[in-house]
LOZA-961538 format. One record per atom (N, C-alpha, C): residue number from 1; atom name; x, y, z. Coordinates in Angstrom, 1 decimal. Layout:
<sekols>
+-----+----+--------+--------+--------+
:   k :  a :     px :     py :     pz :
+-----+----+--------+--------+--------+
: NUM : CA :      X :      Y :      Z :
...
+-----+----+--------+--------+--------+
</sekols>
This chain:
<sekols>
+-----+----+--------+--------+--------+
:   k :  a :     px :     py :     pz :
+-----+----+--------+--------+--------+
:   1 :  N :   43.6 :  170.1 :   22.6 :
:   1 : CA :   42.9 :  170.9 :   21.6 :
:   1 :  C :   42.9 :  172.4 :   22.0 :
:   2 :  N :   43.2 :  173.2 :   21.0 :
:   2 : CA :   43.4 :  174.6 :   21.3 :
:   2 :  C :   42.2 :  175.5 :   21.4 :
:   3 :  N :   41.1 :  175.0 :   20.9 :
:   3 : CA :   39.9 :  175.8 :   20.9 :
:   3 :  C :   38.7 :  174.9 :   21.3 :
:   4 :  N :   37.9 :  175.4 :   22.3 :
:   4 : CA :   36.8 :  174.6 :   22.7 :
:   4 :  C :   35.6 :  175.0 :   21.8 :
:   5 :  N :   34.6 :  174.2 :   21.8 :
:   5 : CA :   33.4 :  174.4 :   21.0 :
:   5 :  C :   32.7 :  175.7 :   21.5 :
:   6 :  N :   32.7 :  175.9 :   22.8 :
:   6 : CA :   32.1 :  177.1 :   23.4 :
:   6 :  C :   32.8 :  178.4 :   23.0 :
:   7 :  N :   34.1 :  178.3 :   22.7 :
:   7 : CA :   34.9 :  179.4 :   22.3 :
:   7 :  C :   34.3 :  180.0 :   21.0 :
:   8 :  N :   33.7 :  179.1 :   20.2 :
:   8 : CA :   33.1 :  179.6 :   18.8 :
:   8 :  C :   31.8 :  180.3 :   18.9 :
:   9 :  N :   31.2 :  180.3 :   20.1 :
:   9 : CA :   30.0 :  181.1 :   20.3 :
:   9 :  C :   28.7 :  180.5 :   19.7 :
:  10 :  N :   27.7 :  181.3 :   19.5 :
:  10 : CA :   26.4 :  180.9 :   19.1 :
:  10 :  C :   26.1 :  181.2 :   17.7 :
:  11 :  N :   27.0 :  181.7 :   16.9 :
:  11 : CA :   26.9 :  181.9 :   15.4 :
:  11 :  C :   28.2 :  181.4 :   14.8 :
:  12 :  N :   28.1 :  180.2 :   14.3 :
:  12 : CA :   29.3 :  179.5 :   13.8 :
:  12 :  C :   29.2 :  179.4 :   12.3 :
:  13 :  N :   30.3 :  179.9 :   11.6 :
:  13 : CA :   30.3 :  179.8 :   10.2 :
:  13 :  C :   31.4 :  178.7 :    9.8 :
:  14 :  N :   31.0 :  177.8 :    8.9 :
:  14 : CA :   31.8 :  176.7 :    8.5 :
:  14 :  C :   32.0 :  176.9 :    6.9 :
:  15 :  N :   33.2 :  177.0 :    6.5 :
:  15 : CA :   33.5 :  177.2 :    5.1 :
:  15 :  C :   34.6 :  176.1 :    4.7 :
:  16 :  N :   34.7 :  175.9 :    3.4 :
:  16 : CA :   35.7 :  174.9 :    2.9 :
:  16 :  C :   35.2 :  174.4 :    1.5 :
:  17 :  N :   36.0 :  173.5 :    0.9 :
:  17 : CA :   35.7 :  173.0 :   -0.4 :
:  17 :  C :   34.5 :  172.0 :   -0.4 :
:  18 :  N :   33.9 :  171.8 :   -1.5 :
:  18 : CA :   32.9 :  170.8 :   -1.7 :
:  18 :  C :   33.3 :  169.5 :   -1.2 :
:  19 :  N :   32.4 :  168.8 :   -0.5 :
:  19 : CA :   32.7 :  167.4 :    0.0 :
:  19 :  C :   33.8 :  167.3 :    1.0 :
:  20 :  N :   34.0 :  168.4 :    1.8 :
:  20 : CA :   35.0 :  168.3 :    2.8 :
:  20 :  C :   34.5 :  167.9 :    4.2 :
:  21 :  N :   33.1 :  167.8 :    4.3 :
:  21 : CA :   32.5 :  167.5 :    5.6 :
:  21 :  C :   31.9 :  168.6 :    6.3 :
:  22 :  N :   31.7 :  169.7 :    5.6 :
:  22 : CA :   31.1 :  170.9 :    6.3 :
:  22 :  C :   29.7 :  170.6 :    6.8 :
:  23 :  N :   28.8 :  169.9 :    6.0 :
:  23 : CA :   27.5 :  169.7 :    6.4 :
:  23 :  C :   27.4 :  168.7 :    7.6 :
:  24 :  N :   28.2 :  167.7 :    7.6 :
:  24 : CA :   28.3 :  166.7 :    8.7 :
:  24 :  C :   28.7 :  167.3 :   10.0 :
:  25 :  N :   29.8 :  168.1 :    9.9 :
:  25 : CA :   30.3 :  168.8 :   11.1 :
:  25 :  C :   29.3 :  169.8 :   11.6 :
:  26 :  N :   28.7 :  170.6 :   10.7 :
:  26 : CA :   27.7 :  171.6 :   11.1 :
:  26 :  C :   26.5 :  170.9 :   11.8 :
:  27 :  N :   26.0 :  169.8 :   11.3 :
:  27 : CA :   24.9 :  169.1 :   11.9 :
:  27 :  C :   25.3 :  168.6 :   13.3 :
:  28 :  N :   26.4 :  168.1 :   13.5 :
:  28 : CA :   26.9 :  167.6 :   14.8 :
:  28 :  C :   27.0 :  168.7 :   15.8 :
:  29 :  N :   27.5 :  169.9 :   15.4 :
:  29 : CA :   27.6 :  171.0 :   16.3 :
:  29 :  C :   26.2 :  171.6 :   16.6 :
:  30 :  N :   25.3 :  171.6 :   15.6 :
:  30 : CA :   24.0 :  172.1 :   15.8 :
:  30 :  C :   23.3 :  171.3 :   16.9 :
:  31 :  N :   23.4 :  170.0 :   16.7 :
:  31 : CA :   22.7 :  169.0 :   17.7 :
:  31 :  C :   23.3 :  169.2 :   19.1 :
:  32 :  N :   24.6 :  169.2 :   19.2 :
:  32 : CA :   25.3 :  169.3 :   20.5 :
:  32 :  C :   24.9 :  170.6 :   21.2 :
:  33 :  N :   24.9 :  171.8 :   20.5 :
:  33 : CA :   24.7 :  173.1 :   21.1 :
:  33 :  C :   23.3 :  173.6 :   20.9 :
:  34 :  N :   22.4 :  172.8 :   20.4 :
:  34 : CA :   21.0 :  173.2 :   20.1 :
:  34 :  C :   20.9 :  174.5 :   19.3 :
:  35 :  N :   21.7 :  174.5 :   18.3 :
:  35 : CA :   21.7 :  175.7 :   17.4 :
:  35 :  C :   20.9 :  175.4 :   16.1 :
:  36 :  N :   20.2 :  176.4 :   15.6 :
:  36 : CA :   19.6 :  176.2 :   14.3 :
:  36 :  C :   20.7 :  175.9 :   13.2 :
:  37 :  N :   20.4 :  175.0 :   12.3 :
:  37 : CA :   21.3 :  174.6 :   11.3 :
:  37 :  C :   20.9 :  175.1 :    9.9 :
:  38 :  N :   21.8 :  175.8 :    9.2 :
:  38 : CA :   21.5 :  176.3 :    7.9 :
:  38 :  C :   22.5 :  175.8 :    6.9 :
:  39 :  N :   22.0 :  175.1 :    5.9 :
:  39 : CA :   22.8 :  174.6 :    4.8 :
:  39 :  C :   22.6 :  175.6 :    3.6 :
:  40 :  N :   23.7 :  176.3 :    3.3 :
:  40 : CA :   23.5 :  177.3 :    2.2 :
:  40 :  C :   23.1 :  176.7 :    0.9 :
:  41 :  N :   23.5 :  175.5 :    0.6 :
:  41 : CA :   23.1 :  174.9 :   -0.7 :
:  41 :  C :   21.5 :  174.8 :   -0.7 :
:  42 :  N :   20.9 :  174.6 :    0.4 :
:  42 : CA :   19.4 :  174.6 :    0.4 :
:  42 :  C :   18.8 :  175.9 :    0.3 :
:  43 :  N :   19.5 :  177.0 :    0.7 :
:  43 : CA :   19.0 :  178.4 :    0.4 :
:  43 :  C :   19.3 :  178.8 :   -1.0 :
:  44 :  N :   20.4 :  178.4 :   -1.6 :
:  44 : CA :   20.8 :  178.8 :   -2.9 :
:  44 :  C :   20.0 :  178.1 :   -4.0 :
:  45 :  N :   19.6 :  176.9 :   -3.8 :
:  45 : CA :   19.0 :  176.1 :   -4.8 :
:  45 :  C :   17.5 :  175.9 :   -4.5 :
:  46 :  N :   16.7 :  175.7 :   -5.5 :
:  46 : CA :   15.3 :  175.4 :   -5.3 :
:  46 :  C :   15.1 :  174.0 :   -4.8 :
:  47 :  N :   14.2 :  173.8 :   -3.8 :
:  47 : CA :   14.0 :  172.5 :   -3.2 :
:  47 :  C :   13.6 :  171.4 :   -4.2 :
:  48 :  N :   14.0 :  170.2 :   -4.0 :
:  48 : CA :   13.6 :  169.0 :   -4.8 :
:  48 :  C :   13.9 :  169.2 :   -6.3 :
:  49 :  N :   15.0 :  169.8 :   -6.5 :
:  49 : CA :   15.5 :  170.0 :   -7.9 :
:  49 :  C :   16.9 :  169.3 :   -8.0 :
:  50 :  N :   17.4 :  169.2 :   -9.2 :
:  50 : CA :   18.7 :  168.8 :   -9.4 :
:  50 :  C :   19.6 :  170.0 :   -9.5 :
:  51 :  N :   19.7 :  170.7 :   -8.4 :
:  51 : CA :   20.6 :  171.8 :   -8.2 :
:  51 :  C :   20.3 :  173.0 :   -9.1 :
:  52 :  N :   19.0 :  173.3 :   -9.2 :
:  52 : CA :   18.6 :  174.5 :   -9.9 :
:  52 :  C :   18.7 :  175.7 :   -9.0 :
:  53 :  N :   19.5 :  176.7 :   -9.3 :
:  53 : CA :   19.7 :  177.9 :   -8.4 :
:  53 :  C :   18.4 :  178.8 :   -8.4 :
:  54 :  N :   18.2 :  179.4 :   -7.2 :
:  54 : CA :   17.2 :  180.4 :   -7.1 :
:  54 :  C :   17.7 :  181.7 :   -7.8 :
:  55 :  N :   16.9 :  182.6 :   -8.0 :
:  55 : CA :   17.3 :  183.9 :   -8.5 :
:  55 :  C :   18.3 :  184.5 :   -7.5 :
:  56 :  N :   19.3 :  185.2 :   -7.9 :
:  56 : CA :   20.3 :  185.7 :   -7.0 :
:  56 :  C :   19.8 :  186.6 :   -5.9 :
:  57 :  N :   18.8 :  187.5 :   -6.2 :
:  57 : CA :   18.3 :  188.3 :   -5.2 :
:  57 :  C :   17.5 :  187.6 :   -4.2 :
:  58 :  N :   16.8 :  186.5 :   -4.6 :
:  58 : CA :   16.1 :  185.6 :   -3.6 :
:  58 :  C :   17.0 :  184.9 :   -2.6 :
:  59 :  N :   18.2 :  184.4 :   -3.2 :
:  59 : CA :   19.2 :  183.8 :   -2.3 :
:  59 :  C :   19.8 :  184.8 :   -1.4 :
:  60 :  N :   20.1 :  186.0 :   -1.9 :
:  60 : CA :   20.7 :  187.0 :   -1.0 :
:  60 :  C :   19.8 :  187.4 :    0.1 :
:  61 :  N :   18.5 :  187.5 :   -0.2 :
:  61 : CA :   17.5 :  187.8 :    0.9 :
:  61 :  C :   17.4 :  186.7 :    1.9 :
:  62 :  N :   17.4 :  185.4 :    1.5 :
:  62 : CA :   17.3 :  184.3 :    2.4 :
:  62 :  C :   18.6 :  184.3 :    3.3 :
:  63 :  N :   19.7 :  184.5 :    2.7 :
:  63 : CA :   21.0 :  184.5 :    3.4 :
:  63 :  C :   21.0 :  185.6 :    4.5 :
:  64 :  N :   20.5 :  186.8 :    4.1 :
:  64 : CA :   20.5 :  187.9 :    5.1 :
:  64 :  C :   19.5 :  187.6 :    6.2 :
:  65 :  N :   18.4 :  187.1 :    5.9 :
:  65 : CA :   17.4 :  186.7 :    6.9 :
:  65 :  C :   18.0 :  185.7 :    7.9 :
:  66 :  N :   18.8 :  184.7 :    7.4 :
:  66 : CA :   19.4 :  183.7 :    8.2 :
:  66 :  C :   20.4 :  184.3 :    9.1 :
:  67 :  N :   21.3 :  185.1 :    8.6 :
:  67 : CA :   22.4 :  185.6 :    9.5 :
:  67 :  C :   21.9 :  186.6 :   10.5 :
:  68 :  N :   20.8 :  187.2 :   10.3 :
:  68 : CA :   20.2 :  188.2 :   11.3 :
:  68 :  C :   19.8 :  187.5 :   12.6 :
:  69 :  N :   19.6 :  186.2 :   12.5 :
:  69 : CA :   19.1 :  185.5 :   13.7 :
:  69 :  C :   20.2 :  185.5 :   14.8 :
:  70 :  N :   19.8 :  185.3 :   16.0 :
:  70 : CA :   20.7 :  185.3 :   17.1 :
:  70 :  C :   21.6 :  184.1 :   17.2 :
:  71 :  N :   21.2 :  183.0 :   16.8 :
:  71 : CA :   21.9 :  181.8 :   17.0 :
:  71 :  C :   21.9 :  180.9 :   15.7 :
:  72 :  N :   23.0 :  180.3 :   15.3 :
:  72 : CA :   23.0 :  179.5 :   14.1 :
:  72 :  C :   24.4 :  178.8 :   13.9 :
:  73 :  N :   24.3 :  177.7 :   13.1 :
:  73 : CA :   25.5 :  177.1 :   12.5 :
:  73 :  C :   25.2 :  177.2 :   11.0 :
:  74 :  N :   26.0 :  177.9 :   10.2 :
:  74 : CA :   25.8 :  178.0 :    8.8 :
:  74 :  C :   27.0 :  177.3 :    8.1 :
:  75 :  N :   26.7 :  176.4 :    7.2 :
:  75 : CA :   27.8 :  175.8 :    6.4 :
:  75 :  C :   27.6 :  176.1 :    4.9 :
:  76 :  N :   28.7 :  176.4 :    4.3 :
:  76 : CA :   28.7 :  176.6 :    2.8 :
:  76 :  C :   29.5 :  177.8 :    2.5 :
:  77 :  N :   29.7 :  178.1 :    1.3 :
:  77 : CA :   30.6 :  179.1 :    0.9 :
:  77 :  C :   29.9 :  180.3 :    0.3 :
:  78 :  N :   29.6 :  180.3 :   -1.0 :
:  78 : CA :   29.0 :  181.5 :   -1.7 :
:  78 :  C :   29.8 :  182.7 :   -1.3 :
:  79 :  N :   30.9 :  182.9 :   -1.9 :
:  79 : CA :   31.9 :  183.9 :   -1.5 :
:  79 :  C :   31.4 :  185.3 :   -1.4 :
:  80 :  N :   30.4 :  185.7 :   -2.2 :
:  80 : CA :   29.9 :  187.0 :   -2.2 :
:  80 :  C :   29.2 :  187.3 :   -0.9 :
:  81 :  N :   28.8 :  186.3 :   -0.2 :
:  81 : CA :   28.0 :  186.4 :    1.1 :
:  81 :  C :   28.9 :  186.3 :    2.3 :
:  82 :  N :   30.1 :  185.8 :    2.1 :
:  82 : CA :   31.0 :  185.5 :    3.3 :
:  82 :  C :   31.3 :  186.7 :    4.1 :
:  83 :  N :   31.6 :  187.9 :    3.5 :
:  83 : CA :   31.9 :  189.0 :    4.4 :
:  83 :  C :   30.7 :  189.4 :    5.3 :
:  84 :  N :   29.5 :  189.4 :    4.8 :
:  84 : CA :   28.4 :  189.8 :    5.7 :
:  84 :  C :   28.1 :  188.7 :    6.8 :
:  85 :  N :   28.4 :  187.4 :    6.4 :
:  85 : CA :   28.2 :  186.3 :    7.3 :
:  85 :  C :   29.2 :  186.4 :    8.5 :
:  86 :  N :   30.5 :  186.7 :    8.1 :
:  86 : CA :   31.5 :  186.9 :    9.1 :
:  86 :  C :   31.3 :  188.1 :   10.0 :
:  87 :  N :   30.7 :  189.1 :    9.5 :
:  87 : CA :   30.4 :  190.3 :   10.4 :
:  87 :  C :   29.5 :  189.9 :   11.5 :
:  88 :  N :   28.6 :  188.9 :   11.3 :
:  88 : CA :   27.7 :  188.4 :   12.4 :
:  88 :  C :   28.2 :  187.2 :   13.1 :
:  89 :  N :   29.1 :  186.4 :   12.5 :
:  89 : CA :   29.6 :  185.2 :   13.1 :
:  89 :  C :   30.4 :  185.5 :   14.4 :
:  90 :  N :   30.3 :  184.5 :   15.3 :
:  90 : CA :   31.1 :  184.5 :   16.6 :
:  90 :  C :   32.2 :  183.5 :   16.5 :
:  91 :  N :   32.2 :  182.7 :   15.5 :
:  91 : CA :   33.3 :  181.7 :   15.4 :
:  91 :  C :   33.4 :  181.2 :   13.9 :
:  92 :  N :   34.6 :  180.8 :   13.5 :
:  92 : CA :   34.8 :  180.4 :   12.1 :
:  92 :  C :   35.6 :  179.1 :   12.1 :
:  93 :  N :   35.1 :  178.1 :   11.3 :
:  93 : CA :   35.8 :  176.9 :   11.0 :
:  93 :  C :   36.1 :  176.8 :    9.6 :
:  94 :  N :   37.3 :  176.6 :    9.2 :
:  94 : CA :   37.7 :  176.4 :    7.8 :
:  94 :  C :   38.2 :  175.0 :    7.7 :
:  95 :  N :   37.4 :  174.2 :    6.9 :
:  95 : CA :   37.9 :  172.8 :    6.6 :
:  95 :  C :   38.7 :  172.9 :    5.3 :
:  96 :  N :   39.9 :  172.6 :    5.3 :
:  96 : CA :   40.8 :  172.8 :    4.2 :
:  96 :  C :   41.5 :  171.5 :    3.8 :
:  97 :  N :   40.7 :  170.5 :    3.4 :
:  97 : CA :   41.3 :  169.2 :    3.0 :
:  97 :  C :   41.7 :  169.2 :    1.6 :
:  98 :  N :   42.6 :  168.3 :    1.2 :
:  98 : CA :   43.0 :  168.2 :   -0.2 :
:  98 :  C :   41.9 :  167.8 :   -1.1 :
:  99 :  N :   42.0 :  168.2 :   -2.4 :
:  99 : CA :   41.0 :  167.8 :   -3.4 :
:  99 :  C :   40.9 :  166.3 :   -3.6 :
: 100 :  N :   41.9 :  165.6 :   -3.4 :
: 100 : CA :   41.8 :  164.1 :   -3.6 :
: 100 :  C :   41.0 :  163.5 :   -2.5 :
: 101 :  N :   41.0 :  164.1 :   -1.3 :
: 101 : CA :   40.2 :  163.6 :   -0.2 :
: 101 :  C :   38.7 :  163.9 :   -0.4 :
: 102 :  N :   38.5 :  165.2 :   -0.9 :
: 102 : CA :   37.1 :  165.6 :   -1.2 :
: 102 :  C :   36.5 :  164.7 :   -2.3 :
: 103 :  N :   37.3 :  164.4 :   -3.3 :
: 103 : CA :   36.8 :  163.5 :   -4.4 :
: 103 :  C :   36.5 :  162.1 :   -3.9 :
: 104 :  N :   37.3 :  161.6 :   -3.0 :
: 104 : CA :   37.0 :  160.3 :   -2.5 :
: 104 :  C :   35.7 :  160.3 :   -1.6 :
: 105 :  N :   35.6 :  161.4 :   -0.8 :
: 105 : CA :   34.4 :  161.6 :    0.0 :
: 105 :  C :   33.1 :  161.7 :   -0.9 :
: 106 :  N :   33.2 :  162.4 :   -2.0 :
: 106 : CA :   32.1 :  162.6 :   -2.9 :
: 106 :  C :   31.7 :  161.2 :   -3.5 :
: 107 :  N :   32.6 :  160.5 :   -4.0 :
: 107 : CA :   32.3 :  159.2 :   -4.7 :
: 107 :  C :   31.7 :  158.2 :   -3.6 :
: 108 :  N :   32.3 :  158.2 :   -2.4 :
: 108 : CA :   31.8 :  157.3 :   -1.4 :
: 108 :  C :   30.3 :  157.7 :   -1.0 :
: 109 :  N :   30.1 :  159.1 :   -0.9 :
: 109 : CA :   28.8 :  159.6 :   -0.5 :
: 109 :  C :   27.7 :  159.2 :   -1.6 :
: 110 :  N :   28.1 :  159.2 :   -2.9 :
: 110 : CA :   27.2 :  158.9 :   -3.9 :
: 110 :  C :   26.8 :  157.4 :   -3.9 :
: 111 :  N :   27.6 :  156.6 :   -3.4 :
: 111 : CA :   27.3 :  155.2 :   -3.3 :
: 111 :  C :   26.8 :  154.7 :   -1.9 :
: 112 :  N :   26.6 :  155.7 :   -1.0 :
: 112 : CA :   26.1 :  155.4 :    0.3 :
: 112 :  C :   24.6 :  155.2 :    0.3 :
: 113 :  N :   24.1 :  154.4 :    1.2 :
: 113 : CA :   22.6 :  154.3 :    1.3 :
: 113 :  C :   22.0 :  155.4 :    2.2 :
: 114 :  N :   22.9 :  156.2 :    2.8 :
: 114 : CA :   22.4 :  157.3 :    3.7 :
: 114 :  C :   22.1 :  158.5 :    2.8 :
: 115 :  N :   21.0 :  159.2 :    3.1 :
: 115 : CA :   20.9 :  160.5 :    2.3 :
: 115 :  C :   21.9 :  161.5 :    2.7 :
: 116 :  N :   22.2 :  162.4 :    1.8 :
: 116 : CA :   23.3 :  163.4 :    2.0 :
: 116 :  C :   22.8 :  164.4 :    3.0 :
: 117 :  N :   23.6 :  164.7 :    4.0 :
: 117 : CA :   23.3 :  165.8 :    4.9 :
: 117 :  C :   23.4 :  167.1 :    4.2 :
: 118 :  N :   22.4 :  167.9 :    4.2 :
: 118 : CA :   22.5 :  169.2 :    3.6 :
: 118 :  C :   22.1 :  169.2 :    2.1 :
: 119 :  N :   21.7 :  168.0 :    1.6 :
: 119 : CA :   21.3 :  167.9 :    0.2 :
: 119 :  C :   19.9 :  168.5 :   -0.1 :
: 120 :  N :   19.6 :  168.5 :   -1.4 :
: 120 : CA :   18.3 :  169.0 :   -1.8 :
: 120 :  C :   17.1 :  168.0 :   -1.7 :
: 121 :  N :   17.5 :  166.8 :   -1.7 :
: 121 : CA :   16.4 :  165.7 :   -1.7 :
: 121 :  C :   16.9 :  164.6 :   -0.7 :
: 122 :  N :   16.1 :  163.7 :   -0.5 :
: 122 : CA :   16.5 :  162.6 :    0.4 :
: 122 :  C :   17.0 :  161.4 :   -0.5 :
: 123 :  N :   16.9 :  161.6 :   -1.8 :
: 123 : CA :   17.4 :  160.5 :   -2.7 :
: 123 :  C :   18.9 :  160.5 :   -2.8 :
: 124 :  N :   19.5 :  159.4 :   -3.1 :
: 124 : CA :   20.9 :  159.3 :   -3.3 :
: 124 :  C :   21.3 :  160.0 :   -4.6 :
: 125 :  N :   22.4 :  160.7 :   -4.5 :
: 125 : CA :   22.9 :  161.4 :   -5.7 :
: 125 :  C :   23.8 :  160.6 :   -6.6 :
: 126 :  N :   23.8 :  160.8 :   -7.9 :
: 126 : CA :   24.6 :  160.1 :   -8.8 :
: 126 :  C :   25.9 :  160.8 :   -9.0 :
: 127 :  N :   27.0 :  160.1 :   -9.2 :
: 127 : CA :   28.3 :  160.7 :   -9.6 :
: 127 :  C :   28.1 :  161.4 :  -10.9 :
: 128 :  N :   28.6 :  162.7 :  -11.0 :
: 128 : CA :   28.5 :  163.4 :  -12.2 :
: 128 :  C :   29.9 :  164.0 :  -12.5 :
: 129 :  N :   30.2 :  164.1 :  -13.8 :
: 129 : CA :   31.5 :  164.7 :  -14.3 :
: 129 :  C :   31.5 :  166.2 :  -13.9 :
: 130 :  N :   30.4 :  166.8 :  -13.9 :
: 130 : CA :   30.3 :  168.2 :  -13.5 :
: 130 :  C :   30.9 :  168.4 :  -12.0 :
: 131 :  N :   30.4 :  167.5 :  -11.1 :
: 131 : CA :   30.9 :  167.7 :   -9.7 :
: 131 :  C :   32.4 :  167.2 :   -9.6 :
: 132 :  N :   32.8 :  166.2 :  -10.4 :
: 132 : CA :   34.2 :  165.8 :  -10.3 :
: 132 :  C :   35.1 :  167.0 :  -10.8 :
: 133 :  N :   34.7 :  167.6 :  -11.9 :
: 133 : CA :   35.4 :  168.8 :  -12.4 :
: 133 :  C :   35.4 :  169.9 :  -11.3 :
: 134 :  N :   34.3 :  170.1 :  -10.7 :
: 134 : CA :   34.2 :  171.2 :   -9.7 :
: 134 :  C :   35.2 :  170.9 :   -8.5 :
: 135 :  N :   35.2 :  169.6 :   -8.1 :
: 135 : CA :   36.1 :  169.3 :   -6.9 :
: 135 :  C :   37.6 :  169.4 :   -7.3 :
: 136 :  N :   37.9 :  168.9 :   -8.5 :
: 136 : CA :   39.3 :  168.9 :   -8.9 :
: 136 :  C :   39.9 :  170.2 :   -9.5 :
: 137 :  N :   39.0 :  171.0 :  -10.1 :
: 137 : CA :   39.5 :  172.2 :  -10.7 :
: 137 :  C :   39.0 :  173.5 :  -10.1 :
: 138 :  N :   37.8 :  173.6 :   -9.7 :
: 138 : CA :   37.2 :  174.8 :   -9.1 :
: 138 :  C :   37.5 :  175.0 :   -7.6 :
: 139 :  N :   37.3 :  173.9 :   -6.9 :
: 139 : CA :   37.5 :  174.0 :   -5.4 :
: 139 :  C :   38.9 :  174.4 :   -5.1 :
: 140 :  N :   39.9 :  173.9 :   -5.7 :
: 140 : CA :   41.3 :  174.3 :   -5.3 :
: 140 :  C :   41.6 :  175.8 :   -5.6 :
: 141 :  N :   40.9 :  176.3 :   -6.6 :
: 141 : CA :   41.1 :  177.8 :   -6.9 :
: 141 :  C :   40.5 :  178.6 :   -5.7 :
: 142 :  N :   39.4 :  178.1 :   -5.1 :
: 142 : CA :   38.8 :  178.8 :   -4.0 :
: 142 :  C :   39.6 :  178.7 :   -2.7 :
: 143 :  N :   40.6 :  177.8 :   -2.7 :
: 143 : CA :   41.5 :  177.6 :   -1.5 :
: 143 :  C :   42.1 :  178.9 :   -1.0 :
: 144 :  N :   42.6 :  179.7 :   -2.0 :
: 144 : CA :   43.3 :  180.9 :   -1.6 :
: 144 :  C :   42.3 :  181.9 :   -1.0 :
: 145 :  N :   41.1 :  182.0 :   -1.6 :
: 145 : CA :   40.0 :  182.9 :   -1.1 :
: 145 :  C :   39.6 :  182.5 :    0.3 :
: 146 :  N :   39.4 :  181.2 :    0.5 :
: 146 : CA :   39.0 :  180.7 :    1.8 :
: 146 :  C :   40.1 :  181.1 :    2.9 :
: 147 :  N :   41.3 :  180.9 :    2.5 :
: 147 : CA :   42.4 :  181.2 :    3.4 :
: 147 :  C :   42.5 :  182.7 :    3.7 :
: 148 :  N :   42.2 :  183.5 :    2.7 :
: 148 : CA :   42.2 :  185.0 :    2.9 :
: 148 :  C :   41.1 :  185.3 :    3.9 :
: 149 :  N :   39.9 :  184.8 :    3.7 :
: 149 : CA :   38.8 :  185.1 :    4.7 :
: 149 :  C :   39.2 :  184.6 :    6.1 :
: 150 :  N :   39.8 :  183.5 :    6.2 :
: 150 : CA :   40.2 :  182.9 :    7.5 :
: 150 :  C :   41.2 :  183.9 :    8.1 :
: 151 :  N :   42.3 :  184.2 :    7.4 :
: 151 : CA :   43.3 :  185.1 :    7.9 :
: 151 :  C :   42.8 :  186.4 :    8.4 :
: 152 :  N :   41.9 :  187.0 :    7.6 :
: 152 : CA :   41.3 :  188.3 :    8.0 :
: 152 :  C :   40.3 :  188.3 :    9.1 :
: 153 :  N :   39.8 :  187.2 :    9.4 :
: 153 : CA :   38.8 :  187.1 :   10.5 :
: 153 :  C :   39.4 :  187.3 :   11.8 :
: 154 :  N :   38.7 :  188.1 :   12.6 :
: 154 : CA :   39.2 :  188.5 :   14.0 :
: 154 :  C :   38.4 :  187.8 :   15.1 :
: 155 :  N :   37.6 :  186.9 :   14.7 :
: 155 : CA :   36.8 :  186.1 :   15.7 :
: 155 :  C :   37.5 :  184.8 :   16.0 :
: 156 :  N :   37.1 :  184.1 :   17.0 :
: 156 : CA :   37.7 :  182.8 :   17.3 :
: 156 :  C :   37.6 :  181.9 :   16.0 :
: 157 :  N :   38.7 :  181.2 :   15.7 :
: 157 : CA :   38.7 :  180.5 :   14.4 :
: 157 :  C :   39.6 :  179.3 :   14.5 :
: 158 :  N :   39.4 :  178.3 :   13.6 :
: 158 : CA :   40.1 :  177.1 :   13.6 :
: 158 :  C :   40.1 :  176.6 :   12.2 :
: 159 :  N :   41.3 :  176.1 :   11.8 :
: 159 : CA :   41.5 :  175.5 :   10.5 :
: 159 :  C :   41.7 :  174.0 :   10.7 :
: 160 :  N :   41.0 :  173.2 :    9.9 :
: 160 : CA :   41.1 :  171.7 :   10.0 :
: 160 :  C :   41.5 :  171.2 :    8.7 :
: 161 :  N :   42.7 :  170.5 :    8.6 :
: 161 : CA :   43.3 :  170.2 :    7.3 :
: 161 :  C :   43.3 :  168.8 :    6.9 :
: 162 :  N :   42.7 :  167.9 :    7.8 :
: 162 : CA :   42.6 :  166.5 :    7.4 :
: 162 :  C :   41.4 :  165.9 :    8.1 :
: 163 :  N :   40.9 :  164.7 :    7.6 :
: 163 : CA :   39.9 :  164.0 :    8.3 :
: 163 :  C :   40.3 :  163.6 :    9.7 :
: 164 :  N :   41.6 :  163.3 :    9.9 :
: 164 : CA :   42.0 :  162.9 :   11.2 :
: 164 :  C :   41.9 :  164.0 :   12.2 :
: 165 :  N :   42.3 :  165.2 :   11.7 :
: 165 : CA :   42.1 :  166.4 :   12.6 :
: 165 :  C :   40.7 :  166.7 :   12.9 :
: 166 :  N :   39.8 :  166.6 :   11.9 :
: 166 : CA :   38.4 :  166.8 :   12.1 :
: 166 :  C :   37.9 :  165.9 :   13.1 :
: 167 :  N :   38.2 :  164.6 :   12.9 :
: 167 : CA :   37.7 :  163.6 :   13.9 :
: 167 :  C :   38.3 :  163.8 :   15.3 :
: 168 :  N :   39.5 :  164.3 :   15.4 :
: 168 : CA :   40.0 :  164.6 :   16.8 :
: 168 :  C :   39.2 :  165.7 :   17.4 :
: 169 :  N :   38.8 :  166.7 :   16.7 :
: 169 : CA :   38.0 :  167.8 :   17.3 :
: 169 :  C :   36.5 :  167.3 :   17.6 :
: 170 :  N :   36.0 :  166.5 :   16.7 :
: 170 : CA :   34.7 :  165.9 :   16.9 :
: 170 :  C :   34.7 :  165.1 :   18.2 :
: 171 :  N :   35.7 :  164.4 :   18.4 :
: 171 : CA :   35.8 :  163.6 :   19.7 :
: 171 :  C :   36.0 :  164.5 :   20.9 :
: 172 :  N :   36.9 :  165.5 :   20.8 :
: 172 : CA :   37.2 :  166.3 :   21.9 :
: 172 :  C :   36.0 :  167.2 :   22.3 :
: 173 :  N :   35.2 :  167.6 :   21.3 :
: 173 : CA :   34.0 :  168.4 :   21.5 :
: 173 :  C :   32.8 :  167.6 :   21.9 :
: 174 :  N :   33.0 :  166.3 :   22.0 :
: 174 : CA :   31.8 :  165.4 :   22.4 :
: 174 :  C :   30.7 :  165.4 :   21.3 :
: 175 :  N :   31.1 :  165.4 :   20.1 :
: 175 : CA :   30.1 :  165.4 :   19.0 :
: 175 :  C :   29.7 :  164.0 :   18.5 :
: 176 :  N :   30.3 :  163.0 :   19.0 :
: 176 : CA :   30.1 :  161.6 :   18.6 :
: 176 :  C :   28.7 :  161.1 :   19.0 :
+-----+----+--------+--------+--------+
</sekols>
């Protein structure tokens, strides 16, 4: 493995498409390194709702408060906030899996008995056409933007392009 978990430092930013495993990886890293865990979906949406967004200025304020802290693992995208997040980050992980893999992960998660890591409630989520369309049509368009942020970042960074590669790093970093 080319990059150790310690190389990523104490402020790790994880970006990538919906249902790529950002939340699961972030939680494992946070537990292993005793870092505060921040799920951007939970900052962007009102708690215990079906994905009702906060007012933009409220979300931006919560985001700025979160990144000012000395230590964190933050997972999520919200492209308008990525530049300020990367200014503070000490490490960047881009999960860049195919849309077909993300779709399979989404459907599997919706039928799982485990609550979604990073979700808004502890209840199981139902499969929705809105999310399927997001995964198949919107997330691939963000691929170029995520790659641009990754290429421009001057901090320690790693791109993970398959569940096999993610699992290899999870194992090598002792996150199991």
